[in-house]
C-alpha positions in Angstrom: 7.8 44.0 18.0 7.3 40.7 16.0 8.1 40.9 12.1 5.5 39.4 9.8 7.2 36.4 8.1 6.9 36.3 4.3 5.4 33.3 2.5 7.9 31.5 0.8 7.1 30.9 -2.9 8.3 28.5 -5.2 10.9 30.4 -6.5 12.7 30.9 -3.1 12.7 26.8 -3.0 14.3 26.1 -6.2 17.7 24.8 -6.0 17.0 23.4 -2.1 16.3 19.7 -1.2 14.7 18.4 1.6 15.8 15.7 3.7 14.5 12.6 5.4 17.2 10.5 6.9 17.9 6.9 7.2 16.1 6.2 10.5 13.0 8.2 10.6 9.4 7.0 9.9 6.9 9.3 9.1 3.4 8.4 9.1 1.2 10.7 7.0 1.3 13.0 3.9 3.8 14.9 2.4 3.5 18.1 0.0 6.7 20.0 -0.7 7.4 22.7 -3.6 11.3 21.8 -3.0 13.0 18.5 -3.9 12.9 16.2 -1.7 15.5 13.0 -0.8 14.2 10.2 1.4 16.1 7.4 2.9 13.9 6.4 5.9 10.1 5.2 5.4 7.0 7.2 4.6 3.6 5.5 5.5 1.6 7.7 3.3 1.3 10.0 0.2 4.3 11.8 -1.4 3.5 15.1 -3.7 6.5 17.1 -4.9 6.5 19.9 -7.4 10.5 18.8 -8.2 12.4 15.9 -8.0 11.9 13.1 -5.4 15.1 10.8 -5.1 14.5 7.6 -3.0 17.9 6.1 -1.4 19.2 2.5 -1.3 17.1 2.7 2.4 13.9 4.3 1.6 10.7 2.8 1.7 7.2 4.5 0.8 3.8 2.4 1.2 1.8 5.1 -0.3 1.8 7.0 -3.7 4.2 9.5 -5.1 3.5 12.2 -7.5 6.3 14.8 -9.0 8.0 15.6 -11.9 11.2 13.7 -11.9 12.6 11.0 -9.6 15.1 8.7 -8.8 14.5 5.6 -7.2 17.0 3.1 -5.7 14.8 1.9 -2.4 11.4 0.2 -2.2 7.8 1.8 -3.1 4.3 0.1 -2.6 1.8 2.1 -4.3 1.1 4.2 -7.2 3.6 6.6 -9.0 3.0 9.6 -11.1 6.2 11.1 -12.7 5.3 13.7 -15.2 8.6 13.9 -16.9 11.2 11.2 -16.1 11.4 8.0 -13.6 14.9 6.7 -13.2 14.7 3.2 -11.4 18.3 2.2 -10.2 19.5 -1.3 -10.0 18.1 -2.3 -6.4 14.9 -0.4 -6.7 11.8 -2.7 -5.9 8.2 -1.4 -7.0 4.8 -2.6 -6.4 1.7 -1.3 -7.9 1.1 0.9 -10.9 3.2 3.7 -12.7 2.5 6.4 -15.0 4.9 8.3 -16.5 6.2 10.3 -19.3 9.7 8.8 -19.9 11.1 5.8 -17.9 15.0 4.2 -17.4 15.3 1.4 -15.8 19.2 -0.1 -14.9 19.4 -4.1 -14.9 18.8 -5.6 -12.0 15.4 -3.6 -10.8 12.3 -5.3 -9.8 9.1 -4.0 -11.1 5.7 -5.6 -10.7 3.5 -2.8 -12.0 1.0 -2.0 -14.5 2.7 0.9 -16.7 1.7 3.7 -18.6 3.7 5.7 -20.5 2.0 9.0 -21.5 5.5 11.0 -22.9 6.3 14.5 -22.0 4.0 17.0 -22.2 
């Protein structure tokens, strides 16, 4: 009668992007295997296996852990990016960052302790 749902694995999620739109507020942690774009507000931690994109209206009060990230919005907390963290010109970051590589556009505001580990 009911078909058993197959478990989604990481390979099935490649090329897909989760979206949290502007006007959405989430209080709690998010874990995702696919890429994630946030234009809303997150009060909690964000752990993503792939890329995290924070749009210009995004705000994260909590920690972020991912492989790559492009940030235009606001982050208050710790950011751990294993490869490239790209901060756009209107980004505002307060806290700590640990990155493999770092790219900062002129105009970005960062008040952080930074540790660069290189890509491994």
